[in-house]
C-alpha positions in Angstrom: -27.8 0.1 -43.1 -25.0 -0.6 -40.6 -24.4 2.8 -39.1 -20.3 3.3 -37.9 -21.0 3.1 -34.2 -22.9 -0.5 -35.2 -20.0 -1.5 -36.8 -17.8 0.0 -34.2 -19.5 -2.2 -31.5 -18.8 -5.5 -34.1 -15.5 -4.9 -34.7 -14.8 -4.6 -30.8 -16.5 -7.9 -30.7 -13.5 -9.3 -33.1 -11.1 -7.8 -30.9 -12.2 -10.3 -28.1 -13.7 -7.0 -26.0 -16.4 -8.4 -23.4 -17.2 -5.3 -21.4 -17.4 -1.8 -21.7 -17.7 1.0 -19.3 -20.0 4.0 -19.9 -22.7 6.9 -18.9 -24.9 6.8 -22.0 -25.4 10.6 -23.1 -27.1 12.6 -25.8 -23.7 12.4 -27.6 -23.1 9.0 -27.2 -26.2 7.1 -28.2 -25.3 6.0 -31.4 -22.4 3.9 -30.1 -25.5 1.9 -28.0 -27.6 1.3 -30.8 -25.4 -1.5 -31.7 -24.3 -3.1 -28.1 -28.1 -4.4 -26.7 -27.6 -7.3 -29.4 -24.0 -7.7 -29.3 -21.8 -10.5 -26.8 -20.7 -7.2 -24.9 -21.8 -6.5 -21.9 -21.6 -2.7 -20.0 -20.9 -1.4 -16.6 -23.0 1.8 -15.9 -20.4 4.1 -13.2 -21.5 7.1 -11.7 -19.0 9.4 -13.1 -16.5 9.0 -15.7 -13.2 9.1 -14.1 -14.9 5.8 -12.5 -15.2 4.3 -15.7 -11.4 5.0 -16.5 -10.5 3.4 -13.3 -12.7 0.3 -14.0 -11.0 0.1 -17.5 -7.7 0.5 -15.5 -8.6 -2.8 -12.6 -10.6 -4.5 -15.0 -7.1 -4.5 -17.5 -4.8 -5.6 -14.4 -6.6 -8.6 -13.9 -7.5 -9.9 -17.2 -4.2 -8.4 -18.9 -6.7 -7.2 -22.1 -7.3 -3.5 -22.5 -10.2 -2.1 -20.4 -12.6 -0.1 -22.8 -14.7 3.2 -22.1 -18.0 5.1 -24.7 -17.1 8.6 -23.1 -19.7 11.1 -23.8 -17.4 14.9 -25.7 -16.7 17.4 -23.0 -17.2 17.0 -19.5 -17.0 13.1 -20.0 -14.0 13.6 -21.2 -12.6 16.0 -19.0 -13.7 13.7 -16.2 -11.5 10.6 -17.7 -8.6 12.2 -18.3 -7.4 11.9 -14.6 -8.3 7.9 -15.0 -5.9 8.1 -18.4 -3.2 9.8 -16.2 -2.9 6.9 -13.6 -2.8 4.6 -16.8 -0.6 6.0 -18.8 2.0 6.6 -16.0 1.8 2.7 -15.0 1.4 1.5 -18.7 -2.0 0.3 -18.7 -4.0 -0.4 -22.1 -7.2 1.4 -22.1 -9.1 1.9 -25.1 -11.9 5.4 -24.6 -13.9 6.0 -27.2 -15.7 9.2 -27.6 -18.1 11.3 -29.6 -17.3 15.1 -30.5 -19.0 17.5 -32.2 -19.8 17.5 -36.3 -17.0 17.8 -38.7 -18.4 21.1 -39.9 -18.5 21.9 -36.0 -15.0 21.3 -34.6 -13.0 24.2 -33.3 -16.4 26.4 -34.3 -16.8 28.5 -31.3 -20.2 28.4 -31.5 -21.4 27.3 -28.2 -22.9 23.8 -28.9 -23.4 21.0 -26.3 -20.4 19.9 -24.1 -18.2 21.6 -27.1 -14.5 21.9 -26.2 -12.1 24.1 -28.6 -9.7 21.1 -29.2 -10.7 17.9 -26.9 -8.0 15.3 -28.7 -5.2 18.5 -27.8 -6.9 18.2 -24.4 -6.5 14.4 -23.6 -3.3 14.3 -25.6 -0.7 14.1 -22.4 -2.3 11.4 -21.2 -2.7 9.3 -24.5 -0.2 7.2 -26.1 -2.4 9.2 -29.1 -5.9 10.8 -30.0 -7.3 10.0 -33.4 -10.5 12.0 -34.6 -12.2 9.7 -37.2 -12.9 11.9 -39.9 -14.9 9.5 -42.1 -16.7 5.9 -41.0 -13.8 4.3 -43.6 -11.0 4.9 -41.2 -12.4 3.1 -38.3 -10.7 -0.6 -39.0 -7.2 0.8 -39.2 -7.2 3.3 -36.1 -8.7 0.2 -34.3 -5.9 -1.9 -35.8 -3.3 0.8 -34.6 -4.9 0.9 -30.9 -4.3 -3.2 -30.7 -1.4 -3.4 -31.8 0.2 -1.1 -29.9 -1.6 -3.1 -27.2 -0.4 -6.0 -27.7 2.8 -5.6 -29.1 4.1 -1.9 -27.8 4.3 -0.2 -24.5 0.3 0.1 -23.3 -1.0 3.0 -23.1 -4.8 5.0 -23.2 -5.9 5.4 -27.0 -8.3 7.6 -27.5 -10.7 7.5 -30.6 -13.0 10.3 -31.1 -16.0 10.2 -33.2 -17.5 13.1 -34.9 -21.3 12.8 -34.0 -22.2 12.5 -38.2 -19.5 10.2 -38.4 -21.4 7.9 -36.0 -24.4 7.6 -38.3 -22.6 7.2 -41.6 -23.4 4.3 -43.7 -20.7 1.5 -42.9 -21.6 -1.6 -44.3 -18.8 -2.1 -46.1 -16.8 -2.0 -43.2 -18.3 -5.5 -41.6 -15.7 -8.2 -43.1 -13.0 -6.1 -41.5 -10.6 -8.5 -39.9 -8.9 -7.6 -36.5 -5.3 -7.1 -37.2 -3.0 -9.6 -35.4 0.2 -8.4 -34.2 3.2 -10.2 -32.1 5.0 -8.5 -29.8 9.5 -7.9 -31.1 11.7 -10.6 -30.0 15.4 -10.0 -28.6 18.0 -9.0 -30.5 20.6 -12.4 -30.7 24.1 -10.1 -30.5 22.3 -8.4 -27.8 21.3 -11.2 -26.1 24.5 -12.7 -26.2 26.4 -9.6 -24.7 24.4 -9.5 -21.7 24.5 -13.2 -21.3 28.3 -13.0 -21.5 28.0 -9.8 -18.9 26.0 -11.4 -16.5 28.1 -15.0 -16.4 31.3 -13.5 -15.6 29.3 -11.2 -12.7 30.2 -12.3 -9.3 27.6 -9.9 -7.9 24.5 -9.9 -10.2 21.4 -8.3 -9.1 18.3 -8.0 -10.9 15.4 -5.0 -11.1 12.3 -5.9 -12.5 9.3 -3.9 -13.0 5.7 -4.5 -14.0 6.2 -4.2 -18.0 7.9 -7.6 -17.4 4.9 -9.0 -15.6 4.4 -12.0 -18.3 8.1 -13.1 -17.9 7.5 -14.4 -14.0 8.6 -18.3 -14.8 11.6 -17.4 -16.6 12.7 -14.4 -14.7 12.7 -16.7 -11.4 14.8 -19.5 -13.5 17.0 -16.4 -14.9 17.6 -15.5 -10.9 18.2 -19.2 -9.6 20.7 -19.9 -12.3 22.4 -16.7 -11.5 22.2 -16.6 -7.8 20.9 -12.8 -8.6 18.8 -11.0 -5.9 15.4 -9.5 -7.3 13.7 -6.5 -6.2 10.7 -5.8 -7.7 8.7 -2.5 -8.4 5.0 -2.4 -6.6 3.1 -3.3 -10.3 5.6 -6.5 -10.5 4.9 -7.7 -6.8 4.3 -11.5 -7.3 6.8 -12.4 -9.9 8.8 -14.3 -7.3 6.6 -16.1 -4.8 7.1 -14.5 -1.5 9.1 -16.8 0.2 12.0 -17.3 -2.6 15.1 -16.9 -0.8 16.5 -14.4 -3.4 13.6 -11.9 -3.8 14.6 -8.2 -1.7 10.8 -6.9 -2.5 9.9 -3.4 -3.2 12.3 -1.8 -1.1 14.8 0.2 -3.2 13.9 3.3 -1.6 15.2 1.8 2.0 19.5 2.3 2.4 19.7 -1.2 3.5 18.5 -2.4 -0.1 20.1 0.2 -1.5 23.7 -0.9 -0.4 22.8 -4.2 -1.7 22.1 -2.8 -5.3 24.9 -0.5 -5.2 27.2 -3.8 -4.1 26.0 -5.3 -7.6 28.4 -5.6 -10.4 26.1 -6.1 -13.1 22.4 -5.0 -12.7 19.8 -6.6 -14.9 16.7 -4.0 -15.1 13.7 -5.8 -17.0 10.4 -3.8 -17.2 10.9 -1.1 -15.4 11.3 2.7 -15.6 13.8 3.2 -12.7 11.6 6.1 -11.7 10.9 8.1 -8.5 8.0 6.1 -7.2 9.1 2.6 -7.0 12.7 3.3 -6.2 12.7 6.7 -4.3 9.3 7.0 -2.5 10.7 9.0 0.5 12.0 11.8 -2.2 15.6 11.4 -0.7 17.3 11.2 -3.8 20.8 9.3 -4.2 19.6 6.1 -5.5 22.2 4.8 -7.4 23.6 1.7 -9.7 27.3 2.4 -10.0 27.4 -1.6 -11.7 27.1 -2.1 -15.3 23.6 -1.6 -16.2 21.8 -4.1 -18.8 17.8 -3.0 -19.7 15.2 -4.6 -21.7 12.1 -2.7 -22.4 9.5 -2.7 -25.0 9.9 1.2 -25.4 12.8 2.2 -26.8 12.7 5.6 -25.3 12.4 4.0 -21.3 15.8 1.9 -22.3 17.8 5.4 -21.9 15.8 7.1 -19.4 16.4 7.9 -16.1 19.9 5.6 -16.3 22.1 4.8 -19.0 22.8 1.6 -19.8 25.8 -0.1 -21.4 23.8 -2.4 -23.2 20.0 -1.8 -24.3 17.5 -4.3 -25.9 14.2 -3.2 -27.2 12.0 -6.6 -27.0 9.0 -8.4 -25.2 10.5 -9.0 -21.5 9.1 -12.8 -21.5 11.2 -13.6 -24.8 14.0 -11.6 -23.9 14.3 -13.4 -20.5 13.9 -16.9 -21.8 16.6 -16.3 -24.5 18.9 -15.2 -21.9 18.1 -18.2 -19.7 19.3 -20.0 -23.4 22.3 -18.2 -24.3 23.4 -19.0 -20.5 23.5 -22.7 -20.5 26.5 -22.1 -23.1 28.4 -20.0 -20.8 30.4 -20.8 -17.6 29.1 -18.8 -14.9 31.8 -16.8 -12.7 31.9 -17.7 -8.8 30.1 -15.9 -7.3 30.4 -13.8 -4.0 30.2 -16.0 -0.6 28.3 -13.4 1.0 26.2 -13.0 -2.5 23.0 -14.7 -3.5 20.3 -16.0 -0.9 23.0 -15.3 2.2 23.1 -11.5 1.4 18.8 -11.4 1.0 18.4 -13.4 4.0 20.9 -10.4 6.0 18.9 -7.8 4.2 15.5 -9.3 5.1 16.7 -9.7 8.8 17.6 -6.0 8.7 14.6 -4.8 7.4 12.1 -7.2 9.7 14.0 -5.4 12.9 13.7 -1.9 11.7 10.1 -1.7 11.3 8.4 1.0 13.8 5.6 0.3 15.6 2.6 1.6 12.8 4.5 -0.1 10.1 4.0 -3.5 12.1 0.5 -3.1 12.9 -0.7 -2.3 9.5 0.7 -5.4 8.0 -0.3 -7.6 10.6 -3.7 -5.9 9.4 -2.6 -7.1 6.0 -1.6 -10.5 6.9 -4.5 -10.9 8.7 -6.5 -10.2 5.6 -5.1 -12.5 3.7 -5.2 -15.2 6.4 -8.6 -15.4 5.7 -8.6 -14.9 1.5 -5.4 -16.0 0.5 -6.1 -15.6 -2.9 -7.4 -12.1 -2.9 -6.8 -9.4 -5.4 -6.0 -6.0 -3.4 -6.2 -2.9 -5.1 -5.1 -0.2 -3.2 -5.6 3.8 -2.9 -2.8 6.2 -1.9 -3.6 5.5 2.1 -1.3 4.9 4.8 -1.6 0.4 4.9 -1.0 0.4 1.2 2.3 2.6 1.7 3.1 -0.2 4.4 1.9 -3.2 2.1 4.6 -1.4 -0.6 7.1 -2.6 1.6 6.4 -5.4 3.7 3.9 -7.5 1.5 4.8 -9.5 -0.8 2.5 -12.0 -3.2 2.7 -15.3 -4.4 1.5 -14.6 -8.1 1.3 -11.6 -10.0 -1.7 -8.8 -10.6 -2.6 -9.9 -6.8 -1.2 -6.2 -5.8 -1.6 -3.2 -7.5 -2.2 0.2 -6.4 -2.5 4.0 -7.4 0.8 5.1 -5.1 2.8 4.7 -7.9 3.2 6.7 -11.1 0.4 9.4 -11.6 -0.9 9.0 -7.4 -4.2 9.3 -7.8 -7.2 9.5 -5.1 -10.3 7.4 -5.5 -8.5 5.0 -7.5 -8.9 1.7 -5.7 -12.6 1.4 -5.5 -14.0 1.6 -8.9 -10.8 -0.2 -10.0 -11.7 -3.0 -8.0 -14.7 -3.0 -9.8 -13.1 -3.3 -12.8 -10.5 -5.8 -11.3 -13.0 -8.4 -10.3 -14.6 -8.4 -13.4 -11.7 -8.7 -15.2 -11.0 -11.7 -13.5 -14.2 -13.2 -14.1 -13.5 -12.7 -17.6 -10.4 -14.1 -17.5 -11.2 -17.0 -16.1 -9.9 -16.9 -12.7 -12.5 -15.9 -10.4 -10.4 -14.6 -7.9 -11.8 -12.2 -4.8 -10.8 -8.5 -5.0 -10.5 -6.0 -2.1 -10.4 -2.2 -2.2 -8.1 -0.8 0.4 -8.8 2.5 0.8 -8.5 5.5 3.4 -11.5 7.8 4.5 -10.0 10.3 2.5 -9.8 8.9 -0.7 -13.1 7.4 0.1 -14.4 10.4 -0.2 -13.4 11.2 -3.8 -15.3 8.0 -5.2 -18.0 7.0 -2.9 -21.0 6.8 -5.2 -19.3 4.1 -7.2 -20.8 2.0 -4.2 -23.8 2.3 -5.8 -22.2 0.6 -9.4 -20.7 -2.0 -7.6 -24.3 -3.1 -6.3 -25.4 -2.6 -9.8 -23.1 -4.9 -11.2 -23.0 -7.4 -8.2 -19.5 -7.4 -7.9 -18.5 -8.8 -4.5 -16.0 -6.9 -3.5 -14.4 -6.2 -0.2 -14.1 -2.4 0.9 -11.4 -2.5 3.2 -11.8 1.3 4.8 -9.0 2.2 6.9 -10.4 5.4 9.2 -8.0 7.9 10.3 -10.3 10.7 10.2 -8.8 13.0 7.7 -5.7 13.3 5.5 -3.3 11.9 8.3 0.0 11.2 6.0 0.0 14.8 4.7 -0.8 16.2 8.3 2.3 14.2 8.8 4.4 15.7 6.4 3.1 18.9 6.9 4.2 19.2 10.7 7.5 17.6 9.7 7.9 20.4 7.4 6.8 23.0 9.8 4.0 23.6 8.2 0.6 24.5 10.0 -1.7 21.8 9.0 -4.5 23.4 7.5 -7.2 21.5 5.4 -6.3 18.3 6.3 -9.0 17.7 9.0 -11.4 17.1 7.2 -15.4 16.0 7.8 -15.8 12.3 8.7 -18.9 11.2 7.2 -21.0 8.1 8.4 -19.6 5.3 6.0 -21.7 2.7 7.4 -24.5 4.4 7.3 -24.2 5.4 3.6 -22.8 2.0 2.4 -25.8 0.2 3.7 -28.3 3.2 2.3 -26.2 2.6 -1.1 -26.8 -1.6 -0.6 -23.9 -2.8 0.6 -23.4 -5.0 3.5 -21.1 -2.9 6.0 -19.9 -3.1 9.5 -17.4 -1.3 11.3 -14.5 -3.7 13.0 -12.0 -3.3 15.7 -9.5 -5.8 16.4 -7.8 -9.2 14.8 -10.9 -11.6 15.6 -13.6 -9.4 14.2 -11.8 -8.8 11.4 -11.4 -12.2 10.2 -15.4 -12.8 11.2 -16.5 -10.0 9.3 -14.2 -11.1 6.1 -15.2 -14.8 6.6 -18.9 -13.1 6.5 -18.3 -11.7 2.9 -17.7 -15.0 1.4 -20.8 -15.8 -1.0 -22.2 -12.2 -0.9 -23.6 -10.8 -4.3 -22.3 -7.4 -4.0 -20.0 -5.0 -2.4 -19.1 -5.3 1.6 -17.8 -2.6 3.5 -15.7 -3.6 6.5 -14.2 -0.1 8.6 -11.4 -0.5 10.2 -11.0 2.9 12.7 -6.6 2.9 12.6 -6.8 4.3 16.5 -8.9 1.9 17.5 -6.5 -1.1 15.6 -3.7 0.3 17.2 -5.2 0.4 20.8 -6.4 -3.2 20.3 -3.2 -4.6 19.8 -1.6 -2.8 22.6 -4.2 -4.1 24.5 -3.6 -7.8 23.5 
């Protein structure tokens, strides 16, 4: 007899799942019955939140859903924060959990790991949560999840399986086939309308988000054809190469960039929410799009949120960008303004370069030094100062090379487990790229134990620990609002000693040359390397040099 749990593993193999992240428990062991003999590899985090963050990082580098096996009750309450981050950033994540037997659901009998309504708990951080009431439902609900991942706006999906359903006879499901779903293409009438407006624009501009990440090639051609400046959200970095003359960067929250956006007569927003964490990170308000707004998104609801458009198109971003390119070939282009396009972008870059303060320049130099040694590096960031700086000053040459938790949900502790998942995802996608976690001393203490997971999984990630001895960004925020700082000057442990005790290579560095030497030493290692950079020492060293 093949149980429901065993068939689940077979079906996941059919959907090309290569890894699952989870911590086995008494209520999930039946999910593992078929795992040992399968092609799916298992990664054990040290906390279910770490499992979710690993799945998130895995999805971002591989382009495939991250899959988790999670125990009922505390396992689900632990993973909801990670699901919230993935939900905010539209990351595909499949969370499969156990739940009490069908006859005991909502019974309030004090059963082990019992929650009154587990599905309701996670409903706010999932595209949907489904309770499997019989094994026969399994192929259909998996098809629904993967249809969302492949053809809709990808977000976490939760499937909970009652303990008695997990052991049901599911022999008849072994022949089930994966369902293939294709994303929706663009409506010709909307494409023609958009093409006409863009062709007649004298000052066109493009705002692209992470939802358009697979449209990078077509979007680059579209920008060149229109001579349109392009602003990218943080999750879209790399869609245009860093040296591209039309690339504004990710500076939409700064006044000089806002002036360009407000000067545009037609704005194409593709795969972007136009939301606060990309367009108003200083919480000043006043972001405006006075020009004619065109929006393309796979999510119909999103096409009209925050800023209502003149024309909205529900479509896959890549197919829409390609269709716009084809349609524009049939339209004569209006003469662009003499001070628009690459000339306006060059002037903007000069203005911004002259405006950066000393800490911003120092942190940018730190990031550039890292990339000088490891140019192909995927940098997975937390909520920490060099990440905030890099969001503004750093551009990448390829997509999926810079992402962090300072956008959307804004969690702390994300970067370490997400970097472990990102390295595994890069391997499974055949890229084999190096991966670094960029995290502060406060954030690292949220998930420090996941260093052991990285050692166990033999992931050679580089942990770049920016140590400013506390929650310095929040401390500044409190001072600026005339609030006496409380709770921000936290104890700083001996990170190097802890990292070594957990099996990592670890050292503290100060200065550019020491950083380069430490980074070069990470090459060829089989596990994590922790490099601690003291913020004060870094600044002092730069002044001395």
